[in-house]
N, C-alpha and C positions, 0 to 999 in steps of 0.2 A: 567463540567471540574473542577478539583481540584484547590483550591485557594492557593496562597503562598505569600511570602513577595514580595513587588514591587521591580523591579530591580533598581539599582542605576542610577542616572542621567548621570554619566560618561559612564557607560556601554551602556545605551540607545543611547546617543549622538555619542559614538564611533561606535556603530553598524550601526546607520543611516549613518554616514560618509562612512563606508565601503560599505554600500548598494549603495550609489551614485557612489563610485569609480568603482563598478562592471559594471556599464553601459558602461564605456569606457576602462576598463582594457583589457589587453591581455588575451587569453585563459588560460594561466597558472595562472594568478592572479584570474581569474574567478573561476577556480577550487579551489584555496585556499580560496576564499570568501565563496563558497558553503560549504567547510569543516568547516570554522569558524562559519557560521550561523547555520549549523547543530549541531555543538557542543554546541553553545550558547543556541539553542532552547531546546536541551536535558536537560539543567540545569536551564531552565527558567520556573518556575511554573506559571508565569503570562500569558504566551502565546503571549506576545507582539512581540517577535522575529519572530513568525510565520506570522506576518503581513508585514514583510519587504521583498521586492523583492531582487533578487540577479542575478548575471551574467548568471546563467543557466536557469533562468525563473521560477524555482520552489519556492514554499514557504513551510515552515516546520511546521507541525502540530503534536501535541501529546495531548491526552486527560488525560494524567497523568503527574505528576511532574518530573518523571524520568522513563527510560526504561532500563532494564538490557541489557548488550551486550552478544551476542551469537556468537560462531564461530565453527570451525570444531570439537573442542573437546567436546562441550556440546549441540550443536543444535540437536533437534529432532522434527520431524513432525509426528503427529499421524493421522491415518484415521480410524474412528470407527463409532459407531451408527448402523444403519440398513444395515450392511454388513456381509457377510459370513466369511470373512478373515480379521480381523483388522490388520492394518499395522503400523509399525513405521519406518520412513526413517531418516537416518543421512544425513548430507550435502553431503557426498561422494556418498551415494546411489542415491540421486537426480541428482547429476552431471553425474552419470554413465548411466542414462536413456537417450533416444533420446531427443534432444533439438529442440525446435521450436523458430524461430526468427520472431518477428512482429515489424513493424514500422508504428505507427499511431500518431496522435496528442493526447496529454493529455489535458483533459478539466476538470477544477475544477468547482464545482457548485457555488463557490464564484466569478467566472468570469475569472480568469487567464487561459491562454492556452499556452502549450509548443508544438510547431509543430514538426512533424517527429521524435518522440522519440523511439529508438529501445529498445525492451524488449526481453529477451531470457529466456526460461525455459521449464518445462515439462507441456504438456497439462494436465489440471485438469482431463479430461476424462480418461486419461491413468491411473492415480492413483485410480480413482473410479472403473475402470474395474479390476484393480489388486486386489482390496478389495472385489469385488463381491457384487454389490448393490442389495438389495432385492427388490422384486416386490412391496412391500408396501411403498417404498420410494418415496418421491415427492420433496424433497428439500435438500439443503446442508447448514450447518451452519459453519462459520469460527470463530475461536478464536485466540487470539494473546498473545504473551508473555509479553506484557505490563500489562497484568492482567485486562484490562478493555474493550478493543475494541472488537466488534463482528460485523459480517456481515452475510448475507444469500443470496442465489440464489435459484431459482427453479432448479430442476434437469435438465430440458431442457436447461436452461441458462448455467448451470455449464458444460454441455457437448459441448458447442459451441467450434469451433476450435480456436476462438480468446480469449479464457480464459486460462490463464497460472498460474502455480505455478512458479513464476519468480525468477531466480537466478542472472540475469545480467540486467543492464540498461545502456543505452548509451555506450554500448560495453565495460563495465567493471563490475566486481562483484558488487553486490548491497552493498552499504555502510550502516552503521547503521542508519544514518539520513534519508535515503531513504527507510527504512523499512527492511534492510537486517539483516541476510544473505538471507532470503527468504520472499517474499511477494506475495500476490495475485495480478493478473493483469487482469482486465475485460475491454478489449479494447473499446467496444461500450458504456460503461456507465460512468457516472461522477466518478471522481477519488476517492470519498469516498468509493465506492464499492471495490476498490483495496486495501484491508486491508494490512497494514504494519505489520512487525514482526510476520508473520504467524506461528502458532504453532499447530493448531488443525483443522481438517476437519471432521465434524460429519454429517453423513447422517441421515435425519429426515423425518417424514411424511409430515410436512407442513413447510412453510417459517416462520421463527422467525425473526421479525424485529431487525435490528442491532442497534448499538449505536446511530447513527445520525437519524435513522428512528424514534426512540423513542422521538426524539427532533424535529420532524416535516419534515424531508426529506422524499422523496418518496422511497418506497421499490423497485419499478421498476424504475431504474435511467437511462434510455436511454438518451444519450446526445441529446438535442434539442427537446425531446418529454416528458419531465418530469420536476418537480420542478418549473414550471411556466417560463422556459427559452426556448429560440429559437436558441441556438447555432448550428453551423454547425456540422453534425455528425463527429465522429472521425474515423469511419471505415465503 
């Protein structure tokens, strides 16, 4: 993770105070707190804000000091590699495709869990089929517009019905701090597999370990059956 200047004492204490407030706040204040922490985390090169809980139960992580914002005007998702028909999708293109809604718990490998979280988006298998995966393919690699994060799945894993290119979470469009406007969502695996700020889907012959796998996490990240943890399955 990139290093930067430590955040000021006032910022840290103020953020901690808001984190405590979120425990008892009304839903509207909780949503405001999530927005504040997401914005603070995006500008915090130390990663300290990612350790703070909030009213929505999520914690915010980024492996870079900042992430560019994308929207309808400039977002693009490419599908390439071992395919017959490389594709580029705008946000409007993705929204025009049939959408699937899933509701499962979200489990982070660091221990926190958010129950019953709705995600909506396009099944990854649909995008792969549109591109025409070649017979030599065996895996899919994902890249992100933060410029650093990557992930991979086997082709069989990528074709599961509970793997989405997600556009919505908790019944609203994905915000930037949650990896929007588009992220990967791999329901049965630990949340680090659900890469935020998704920009590229590349079909490959073999699995290429992602950002956290190069730092010791399991490549096959089934909840409760990997990373030395025994959490209850999410799906």
